[in-house]
N, C-alpha and C positions, 0 to 999 in steps of 0.2 A: 846035334841039333836035333830036338825034341819036339815032334809036330804033333800037334793037338786038332783033331780034325772036327770040323763043324758042319752044320747044314750049307752053308754057304761054298764051302769047299767040296762038298760031294756035289752038289749043283754046277759047280764047275767042272768037276770032272765029267758030270753027265754029256754034257755038251762040247766037251773041247774038241773031239774029234766028228762031231755031229754037222758040223757046219750052220749051225744056229745058235743063237742067244738067248740067255732067259731073262726076261726083263721083269722084276719084282716090284711091286708097290711097296714100298716101304713101311707105309701107314697099316698093310693090311698082315703083316707078320706079327703073329701072336709074341707078346713079351709078357714076362711074368711081373706080377703086382711090385711094385719098389723097383725093380731093375733099372730103370731110365733115371729114378733119383740117386740110386748107387754110382752108378755111370758117370752123372753128372758130378758127383763129389769125388772121383777120382777112383772108385773102386773098382779097377779092370785087370783083371786075370793078364799076367806075362804073355801066355799063348794067345791072345789077342794080338799082340806085337810080331808073333813069327807067323799066324795067319795072316795078317797083313802084309810083310816083307814077302812072303812065297806069293800072294794073289794080287799084289800091287799092279802087274799090268795085265791082269786079265779081268779086274772088275772094277766098274765107274761107278760112283754116286753123283745124281743129277744136284745141279747147285740149290744149295737152301735146305738141305736134309742136316738136320742139327745131329753135331759130333757124337750126341749119347748114342742116337739107332747106329750111327756109323761103328760104335764101341761096341753095341749089342750083335751088329752083323758079324763082326771077325770076331765075337768072343768064342773061344773052344769048347763051352758046354753047350750040351744040348739036352733034352728030356725026352729021348726016345722017339723025336717026330719023325714022319712019314712022307717024302715028297715024291708025289705020283704026277705024271704026266699024262694028257689025255685031249683029245677036243674038247674046246670051250662049253659045246651043247654037251657032252659027257659030262664034264666035269660039274657043270649047273647041278644035272639031274643025280650026280651023286651025292654033293652037297646037300641037296634036299634029303637024299633017301637016309644019309646018317645023320643028319639032325643034330650035330654035336657041337658044342659051341667052338671048339680049335679047329673044324674042318671047314676049311674055307678057301676059296680061290686066292692065292698071294700073289700069282703073276702070270706071266703066258710066254710062250714060245715065239721068237718073230726070226726073220731071216738075221744071220751074221752081221756082227757090226765090229770095229774095231776091238769090242770086248766080250768075252764069254757071258758076262752078268752084268747086267745094268741095273741100279735101283733108281726110281723116279719118287 
């Protein structure tokens, strides 16, 4: 099996042994223009399904999240993103200081739940 790693996979690995859960805001995740439309029309890389198979029992998507965003979350392609974990106050200051369009808070660390990663 060929494993294609993405940001979701990396985030799950970060918290797997840490006794915490990452809660992502699905609407805060940066998505390349046109990606949602392509996902809606079924242009999905095969690696997306490999990632879902591996992460199935580690990730939960809250009810109401559109399928195209779920497909994008499992997509194996990344564009060199950087995931940082820091206290909320520090994160807000960091985002202000960076002042870049894709530098944003996309989630938070919460006490451990039944899953390593939750999308809301």
